Backbone bond lengths (Angstrom), bond angles and torsions (degrees), N, CA, C in turn:
res aa  C-N    CA-C-N  psi(-1)  N-CA   C-N-CA  omega(-1)  CA-C   N-CA-C  phi
1 X - - - 1.454 - - 1.526 109.43 -
2 X 1.305 115.26 142.94 1.458 121.80 -179.67 1.535 109.19 -109.36
3 X 1.347 117.80 114.60 1.466 118.44 177.51 1.526 110.93 -82.20
4 X 1.319 115.86 137.92 1.466 122.02 170.33 1.522 107.31 -132.60
5 X 1.309 115.32 154.40 1.457 121.78 175.24 1.516 107.56 -117.11
6 X 1.331 116.41 137.80 1.457 120.11 178.41 1.523 108.62 -129.29
7 X 1.331 115.20 126.22 1.452 121.30 173.15 1.525 106.93 -89.31
8 X 1.324 116.29 134.58 1.461 121.64 -172.48 1.519 110.41 -124.15
9 X 1.353 116.04 129.74 1.465 122.47 170.58 1.516 107.33 -98.23
10 X 1.325 115.31 138.96 1.463 120.64 -177.76 1.527 110.63 -119.81
11 X 1.335 114.74 159.85 1.455 119.35 170.82 1.526 107.52 -59.82
12 X 1.320 116.36 150.87 1.465 120.67 -179.49 1.522 110.65 -54.35
13 X 1.317 115.80 131.02 1.450 121.82 177.37 1.515 115.39 77.93
14 X 1.329 118.68 6.93 1.470 121.46 -174.28 1.526 113.87 -112.31
15 X 1.323 119.14 3.26 1.468 120.81 -173.47 1.533 112.87 -58.72
16 X 1.314 117.55 -42.42 1.470 119.80 -178.18 1.529 110.77 -69.03
17 X 1.316 117.32 -39.42 1.471 120.78 177.99 1.522 110.58 -65.93
18 X 1.331 117.07 -40.16 1.467 120.58 178.20 1.524 109.92 -65.85
19 X 1.319 117.36 -42.85 1.470 120.71 178.38 1.524 110.82 -58.79
20 X 1.313 116.90 -43.03 1.465 120.49 178.01 1.523 111.23 -64.83
21 X 1.329 117.75 -41.46 1.463 121.46 178.25 1.523 111.39 -61.04
22 X 1.321 116.21 -44.70 1.464 120.30 179.10 1.522 109.77 -60.76
23 X 1.324 116.70 -47.53 1.469 121.02 -179.40 1.528 112.08 -62.46
24 X 1.316 116.75 -40.33 1.461 121.45 -175.74 1.529 113.49 -79.67
25 X 1.335 117.01 -36.04 1.463 120.45 -169.10 1.526 115.34 -101.30
26 X 1.328 117.67 -19.86 1.464 119.69 -176.04 1.523 109.69 -117.37
27 X 1.327 115.85 102.29 1.468 120.07 -177.35 1.521 112.36 -65.01
28 X 1.321 117.62 -18.13 1.466 121.40 178.00 1.526 112.48 -72.66
29 X 1.335 117.09 -16.18 1.471 121.16 -179.06 1.518 109.87 -71.92
30 X 1.325 115.69 123.43 1.460 121.90 179.44 1.526 110.77 -96.31
31 X 1.336 116.38 -46.13 1.458 122.22 -177.47 1.523 109.18 -144.10
32 X 1.327 116.64 140.90 1.460 122.50 177.33 1.523 107.37 -127.53
33 X 1.321 116.75 121.43 1.461 122.77 -178.87 1.524 110.13 -116.12
34 X 1.321 117.57 139.74 1.460 120.05 167.46 1.528 106.88 -82.71
35 X 1.323 116.03 145.24 1.464 120.94 -176.45 1.525 109.75 -136.21
36 X 1.322 115.49 166.41 1.458 120.17 172.71 1.518 107.53 -109.47
37 X 1.320 115.85 160.94 1.452 120.04 179.65 1.513 111.63 109.85
38 X 1.321 116.40 -150.78 1.462 121.45 -175.36 1.522 112.96 -66.00
39 X 1.327 117.82 -30.63 1.454 121.84 -177.67 1.520 109.85 -113.92
40 X 1.324 115.81 153.01 1.460 121.90 -175.76 1.520 113.58 -92.93
41 X 1.336 116.38 -30.90 1.463 121.51 -175.97 1.523 110.22 -134.69
42 X 1.319 115.30 150.91 1.461 122.48 169.94 1.525 105.79 -124.74
43 X 1.335 115.82 123.46 1.457 120.15 -175.23 1.521 110.10 -122.00
44 X 1.327 115.44 132.29 1.463 121.35 174.92 1.529 107.53 -100.74
45 X 1.323 115.18 124.34 1.459 121.75 178.25 1.522 109.35 -116.17
46 X 1.308 116.52 149.09 1.455 122.35 169.46 1.520 107.66 -115.38
47 X 1.335 116.02 115.34 1.459 121.74 179.47 1.521 109.45 -105.72
48 X 1.319 116.00 155.06 1.457 120.72 173.55 1.525 108.39 -64.38
49 X 1.323 117.31 150.89 1.473 121.59 -176.90 1.531 112.15 -55.66
50 X 1.325 117.25 -35.79 1.467 120.30 -177.12 1.531 112.40 -94.72
51 X 1.332 118.08 4.60 1.465 121.46 -178.42 1.522 109.84 -77.96
52 X 1.315 117.09 134.39 1.460 123.98 -178.73 1.528 109.16 -75.95
53 X 1.327 116.48 113.70 1.464 122.27 -177.54 1.527 110.70 -61.14
54 X 1.319 116.74 -46.49 1.467 121.11 -178.38 1.514 112.69 -60.06
55 X 1.313 116.19 -44.63 1.474 119.81 178.99 1.528 110.78 -65.90
56 X 1.323 116.89 -41.33 1.465 119.57 179.00 1.521 110.49 -59.00
57 X 1.330 116.57 -49.64 1.463 120.30 -176.20 1.527 110.95 -66.52
58 X 1.331 117.64 -46.55 1.466 119.50 -174.40 1.521 113.77 -78.28
59 X 1.328 117.81 -31.29 1.465 119.73 -175.03 1.520 113.93 -99.12
60 X 1.323 118.32 -26.11 1.459 119.96 -177.86 1.520 112.97 -108.32
61 X 1.323 117.47 -42.84 1.469 120.03 -177.49 1.528 112.16 -84.10
62 X 1.326 117.66 -54.78 1.463 121.03 -174.08 1.522 113.39 -64.56
63 X 1.312 118.23 -16.84 1.465 120.84 -179.60 1.528 112.92 -85.52
64 X 1.335 117.83 -5.87 1.466 120.09 177.62 1.531 109.66 -69.32
65 X 1.301 115.91 140.89 1.464 122.54 -179.70 1.528 110.75 -60.63
66 X 1.331 115.66 132.46 1.459 121.24 175.37 1.506 114.91 99.65
67 X 1.338 118.04 -9.29 1.469 120.81 179.06 1.521 109.17 -90.15
68 X 1.337 116.17 129.14 1.456 120.29 179.91 1.523 113.78 -109.56
69 X 1.345 117.62 -22.20 1.465 120.57 -178.54 1.518 108.77 -163.46
70 X 1.335 115.36 154.48 1.464 120.58 175.20 1.524 109.58 -140.41
71 X 1.311 114.82 157.96 1.462 121.94 170.92 1.524 106.52 -136.96
72 X 1.324 116.54 123.36 1.458 122.07 -174.23 1.518 110.94 -101.55
73 X 1.319 115.20 137.07 1.464 122.10 175.87 1.521 106.96 -118.47
74 X 1.338 116.02 115.79 1.461 121.74 177.41 1.523 107.45 -91.12
75 X 1.321 116.74 134.58 1.455 120.77 -176.76 1.532 110.65 -103.78
76 X 1.326 115.86 160.51 1.457 121.76 -177.93 1.516 112.41 -118.60
77 X 1.312 117.89 -59.43 1.458 122.08 -174.95 1.518 109.10 -135.00
78 X 1.324 115.25 140.17 1.457 120.11 175.39 1.523 108.77 -99.29
79 X 1.323 116.85 138.31 1.454 121.81 178.21 1.520 108.22 -111.56
80 X 1.293 117.17 133.29 1.459 121.17 -179.19 1.503 111.61 -95.31
């Protein structure tokens, strides 16, 4: 599994609804956090090794109602 993190900007007043949509509709979502600052949510996803990150983000995540922008962080190695 390939972990990625995506920071999500939401329409004003929609962060909780977007968080619920992500949790309910995207089985790849592992954890959804509300955050302060430029982005409203930080989401950890686990994708299959051969799954296209760009297609997942643009076709499955960004199309959810209430999302206005995303920033994706691709990870390489986990340190324990």
